[in-house]
C-alpha positions in Angstrom: 281.2 105.0 134.0 280.4 104.7 130.3 282.5 106.5 127.7 281.5 107.5 124.2 283.1 105.4 121.7 283.1 108.0 118.9 283.4 111.8 118.8 280.4 114.0 118.7 280.3 116.3 115.6 280.1 119.9 116.2 276.5 120.1 114.7 275.4 117.7 117.2 276.8 119.8 120.2 275.2 122.7 118.7 271.9 121.3 118.6 272.2 120.6 122.3 273.2 124.1 123.0 270.3 125.8 121.4 268.4 126.8 124.4 271.4 128.6 125.9 270.3 132.0 125.5 270.8 135.3 127.5 267.7 136.7 129.2 267.0 140.2 128.5 267.2 142.3 132.0 263.8 143.6 133.0 263.9 147.4 133.5 261.5 149.6 135.4 261.1 153.5 135.8 262.2 154.9 139.0 259.5 156.1 141.2 261.2 159.1 142.2 263.0 160.5 138.9 261.4 158.4 136.3 264.9 157.1 134.8 265.1 153.2 133.9 266.5 151.2 136.7 266.9 147.5 137.4 264.0 146.3 139.8 264.8 145.9 143.4 268.0 148.0 143.0 268.9 151.6 144.2 268.4 154.2 141.3 271.9 155.0 140.1 270.9 158.4 139.0 268.9 159.8 142.1 270.0 157.4 144.8 266.4 156.5 146.0 265.0 153.2 146.7 261.5 152.6 148.0 260.7 156.2 148.0 263.7 156.9 150.5 267.2 158.3 149.7 269.5 155.6 150.3 272.5 156.9 148.7 274.2 160.3 147.1 274.9 159.5 143.6 278.3 160.5 142.1 278.5 163.6 140.1 279.4 163.2 136.2 
């Protein structure tokens, strides 16, 4: 297996990592309470998923 003869500079490594970015999570409105939530997840505000109650949310 080949090994590098010289060390790569910090700039060269940083150029390779320029595309490592965090993706912004998609947010949709709940169909029951209209609060923002992640798609395909139970709404943390009302506890509904796909128009049906799934969990009882915690009281704050």
